[in-house]
VODOGU-108418 format. One line per 8 residues: number of its first residue (from 0); their letters; for each residue x, y, z of C-alpha. Coordinates in steps of 0.1 Angstrom, whole numbers, plus 2048, in hexadecimal, padded with zeros to 3 digits. Layout:
<marpas>
NUM = A = X Y Z; ...
</marpas>
This chain:
<marpas>
0 = MEKKKVIV = 228 80A 878; 24E 808 874; 261 822 888; 272 83C 872; 297 841 876; 2A3 864 86E; 2C5 874 86B; 2C2 899 876
8 = GMSGGVDS = 2DC 8B2 86B; 2E4 8C5 88B; 2F8 8E5 886; 2F9 8EE 8AB; 2DD 907 8A8; 2B9 907 8B5; 2A7 8FF 895; 2B8 8DE 88E
16 = AVAAYLLK = 2B6 8D5 8B3; 291 8DA 8B3; 28D 8C6 893; 29E 8A9 8A4; 289 8AD 8C3; 268 8AE 8B0; 271 88F 89C; 279 87C 8BC
24 = EQGCEVVG = 258 887 8CB; 247 879 8AC; 255 857 8B4; 272 857 89B; 294 848 8A3; 2AA 867 89F; 2D0 869 89A; 2DF 88C 89B
32 = VTLRTWEA = 2FC 892 883; 311 8B1 881; 325 8B6 861; 346 8C7 86A; 34A 8DB 84B; 364 8F5 855; 380 8FA 86D; 38D 91D 873
40 = DDGSDGRC = 3B2 926 877; 3AD 925 89D; 39E 902 89B; 37A 90D 8A2; 35D 900 88D; 349 914 874; 327 923 87D; 314 906 86D
48 = CDIDDARA = 326 8EB 880; 328 8F3 8A5; 32F 8D0 8B2; 32F 8D8 8D7; 30D 8E9 8D6; 2FF 8CE 8BF; 30B 8B2 8D6; 2FC 8C4 8F5
56 = AAERIGIK = 2DB 8C7 8E4; 2DB 8A3 8D9; 2E3 897 8FC; 2C6 8AC 90A; 2AE 89E 8F0; 2BA 87B 8F7; 2C6 870 8D4; 2E5 861 8C6
64 = YIPVNCTD = 2FE 87A 8B8; 31A 877 89E; 331 893 892; 33E 88D 86F; 35B 89E 85E; 355 8AA 83A; 36D 8C7 838; 37C 8BA 817
72 = DFRRYVVD = 35A 8B8 806; 351 8DA 813; 370 8EA 806; 36B 8D9 7E4; 346 8E1 7DF; 343 902 7F2; 362 915 7FC; 376 911 7DC
80 = PFTRDYLN = 359 91A 7C5; 351 937 7DB; 374 945 7D7; 375 93E 7B2; 353 950 7AD; 35E 970 7BE; 37F 970 7AB; 36A 96D 78B
88 = GITPNPCI = 354 98B 795; 334 978 79E; 322 977 7C0; 31C 953 7CC; 305 945 7E6; 319 929 7F6; 2FC 91B 80B; 2E9 90F 7EC
96 = GCNRYVKW = 305 8F9 7DF; 30E 8EE 802; 2EA 8E1 809; 2EA 8C9 7EB; 30E 8BE 7E7; 319 8BE 80B; 2FD 8BE 825; 2E3 8A8 814
104 = AKLILYAD = 2FD 892 803; 30E 88A 824; 2EE 887 838; 2E0 86E 820; 301 85B 81F; 300 857 844; 2DB 84E 843; 2E4 831 82C
112 = ILDAQYVA = 300 826 843; 2EA 827 861; 2CB 818 84F; 2B6 837 853; 299 83F 83C; 29A 865 83F; 2B0 883 845; 2A3 8A3 855
120 = TGHYARVE = 2AE 8C7 85A; 2A3 8E6 86D; 29B 8F9 84D; 27B 90E 84C; 26B 8FD 82E; 253 8E1 826; 25A 8C3 810; 23C 8B9 7FA
128 = RLANGRYT = 235 89E 7E1; 220 8AB 7C5; 204 89A 7B1; 21D 895 794; 233 880 7AB; 24F 899 7AE; 25C 8A8 7CF; 261 8CC 7D6
136 = VKKALHAE = 267 8E4 7F3; 24A 8FB 7FC; 24D 91C 80E; 24B 91B 834; 22B 927 843; 23D 945 853; 24C 958 836; 265 96B 84B
144 = KDQTYMLY = 279 94B 851; 273 939 830; 293 928 823; 287 918 803; 29E 930 7EF; 2BC 91D 7FD; 2AE 8FB 7F5; 2A5 8FC 7D0
152 = RLSQEQLA = 2C3 8E7 7C5; 2B9 8C8 7D9; 2B3 8AA 7C3; 293 895 7C1; 2A5 878 7D1; 2B0 88F 7EE; 28E 89E 7F3; 27D 87B 7F3
160 = RTLMPLGE = 290 873 813; 28E 895 824; 279 8A1 842; 277 8C5 84C; 264 8C7 86D; 265 8ED 871; 252 8F7 851; 233 901 864
168 = LSKDEVRR = 243 911 882; 24F 934 889; 271 93C 898; 260 947 8B9; 24E 925 8BB; 26E 912 8B4; 280 925 8D0; 263 91F 8E8
176 = IAREAGIP = 263 8FA 8E1; 289 8F9 8E7; 285 90B 908; 269 8F5 914; 27E 8D6 90B; 29D 8E4 91D; 2B2 8E4 8FD; 2D1 8F9 906
184 = VADKPDSQ = 2D2 90C 8E5; 2AF 91A 8E7; 2BA 93E 8E7; 2D9 93B 8D2; 2DA 957 8B8; 2D6 94E 893; 2F5 94C 87D; 2F5 968 863
192 = DVCFVADG = 316 967 850; 328 950 839; 331 932 850; 355 92E 846; 35E 953 849; 364 957 86E; 366 97D 86E; 34B 983 855
200 = SYADHIAR = 363 992 83B; 360 97C 81D; 377 993 808; 393 98F 822; 38E 969 820; 391 96A 7FA; 3AF 981 7FB; 3C1 968 812
208 = TGGAGAAL = 3B7 949 7FE; 3B2 955 7DA; 3D6 95A 7CF; 3EC 978 7C7; 3D4 98A 7B1; 3B5 986 7C7; 3B4 9AA 7D2; 3C3 9BB 7B4
216 = EGNFVDVS = 3B9 9DF 7B1; 3A8 9EC 792; 391 A07 783; 36E A12 78B; 35E A1B 76A; 33C A27 75F; 326 A15 746; 338 A26 729
224 = GNILGRHK = 35A A1A 735; 366 A3C 743; 37D A38 761; 36F A46 781; 389 A3B 79B; 39A A1D 7AA; 38C 9FF 7BB; 39D 9E8 7D4
232 = GIIHYTVG = 396 9C7 7C3; 377 9B8 7B3; 372 99F 7D0; 366 9BC 7E6; 348 9C4 7D0; 327 9B6 7C5; 30B 9C2 7AE; 2F5 9DB 7BF
240 = QRKGLGIA = 30E 9E5 7D9; 310 A0A 7E4; 321 A0A 805; 347 A06 808; 34F A10 7E5; 368 A2A 7F0; 361 A42 7D4; 34E A63 7D4
248 = LGSPAYVR = 33D A6D 7B3; 325 A88 7C0; 307 A71 7BD; 2FF A4E 7C9; 312 A33 7B6; 30B A0D 7B5; 31D 9EF 7A7; 30C 9E5 787
256 = EIRPETNE = 325 9CC 779; 346 9BB 782; 35E 9B4 765; 37A 99C 770; 389 99A 74D; 392 9BF 74F; 392 9C2 776; 378 9DD 774
264 = VVLCDDAS = 35A 9E5 78A; 33E 9F7 777; 32B A12 78A; 309 A20 782; 2EB A32 791; 2CF A20 7A3; 2B7 A20 784; 2D1 A0D 770
272 = LYTDGILC = 2D0 9EF 788; 2AD 9E4 77D; 2A7 9C9 763; 288 9B7 757; 29A 997 74D; 2B6 97F 758; 2C5 95E 74B; 2CB 941 762
280 = RDVNFMSI = 2E3 923 75F; 2E6 902 772; 2C0 901 777; 2B2 8E6 78E; 28D 8DF 78B; 279 8D2 7A8; 253 8D3 7A3; 256 8CC 77E
288 = EGLEKDGE = 26E 8B8 768; 276 8D6 752; 268 8F0 73B; 25A 8EB 718; 272 8F8 6FE; 25B 913 6F0; 245 918 70E; 245 931 72B
296 = LPCFVKIR = 23A 92B 74F; 22D 946 766; 23D 946 788; 249 95C 7A5; 26F 961 7A6; 287 96B 7C1; 2AA 976 7B6; 2BA 975 7D9
304 = YRHEGQDA = 2B1 968 7FB; 2A2 988 809; 292 993 7E8; 26C 996 7EB; 268 986 7C9; 257 991 7A9; 23E 982 790; 24F 975 771
312 = RIGITDGG = 24F 95C 755; 26A 942 74E; 273 931 72E; 290 91E 71E; 2A9 92F 707; 2B8 91F 6E8; 2D8 91B 6FC; 2C7 908 718
320 = LVKVTFKK = 2C6 924 732; 2A7 92F 744; 29B 952 73B; 288 964 756; 272 982 74B; 265 997 767; 243 9A8 768; 255 9C6 778
328 = PVRAAAPG = 27A 9CD 778; 28F 9BF 794; 2AC 9D0 7A4; 2D1 9C4 7A6; 2CE 9A1 798; 2F2 995 7A0; 303 97A 78A; 30B 95C 7A1
336 = QSAVFYGE = 2ED 961 7B7; 2CF 949 7B2; 2AD 950 7A3; 293 939 7B2; 271 933 7A1; 252 92E 7B6; 22F 921 7AC; 20E 930 7B7
344 = NGEVIGGG = 20C 91B 7D7; 22F 923 7E3; 240 904 7D5; 262 906 7C5; 260 900 7A0; 286 902 79D; 2A2 91A 79C; 2C4 923 78C
352 = IITK = 2E2 939 78F; 2E0 95B 780; 2F9 95E 763; 2EE 97F 752
</marpas>
C-alpha cells in the first residue's frame, strides 16, 4: 500500500500538533506547515500562527516543518472584510472565511507543490463521504469541542483531500496523547479571541484601521425611532448585546438592530430579540447539491458557534436566498453571523450568512 503524504496545518497549539503526531504514528509521511497569517505591530505572530511553538512540536514529533507567509491573502480575505462588515453594521465570523479561502487554499497549494495527497488539521470534526458521493463534515463525537460550524464553507474539492484525526477524541484525550509523546505544547491554553486582534478589542482595531468615520457617535433609538441617548460608534455593538451599552433606561435594554445608513443603534427589551425566521445569503451546500425550488427540508440549525441549535425547515426564496423557519423562535440572530444546517446524523447539510 502506498504511503500517504500529508500536509498538516500546525498553528502552534496542541490540537494540530497531536493531529500531526497521530498521522505519523499511522505511517503517513507528514510535513508540518504553519501559515503565518498576521504580524502584530510589535512583530509577534497572531494566535493562529505561533511559529516557534509549531516548530518545536514538529521537531519533537520528528517531521519536516515549513513556515509559510500568507499575510497578504489573510488581509484580503479576512481582515479587510471583517473591518468592512463592522462598519456596515453586521457581525462577521472571520474564522469561517479564513478556513476556506486562506487555510485550506494554502495548504492544498503546498500539498500540490510537495506532491502530497492530503491536508490535515486539528479541528474537532469528521470528514465523511456520503452514499450520494458528496463529502461533508460531521459533528465530533464529543459535542463540547465540535467545530463543524466553522467549516461549513469548505468546498467538495477541499473536503475530498482533507483528514481530521481528532474527530473522535476529547480535549482531555488529546492533551494526554501530547504529554505521553513529550510534545511541548501539551498544556498550552486554547486561543479564544480573534487571532489578529492582539488585545482582544476588535472595536479598537477597527477604529484604528477603518478610517475617520469608524467610531462616529450617533443615537440610540427605540423600535419607533424615538431617541434614547447617544452611542459611541456602531462598531462597538452587535445584535443581542446588553453589557457595555452605557445607557440607563430603568429596565434591561438590548441591541435589536444596527442601522449604518443613519448611524443608529436600535434598543429593545429581551422579548423583542426573538424571531421564528431568518434569510441567508452566500449559501454553501455540503451533503446535498442544493434545494428543490418549491421544496422544504427539515434540519437542525445553529445561528452562532455556541448556539445549542433549533429544529427548523429550510427552503429557497424567489430571490435565491435560503429561508430558515424555526420550530421555536431563536434569540438574537445577528446579520453577518452564519446559520449552519445539520442533518439527523450530525452531518452538515450546508450553511449561509444571515442577512435578515
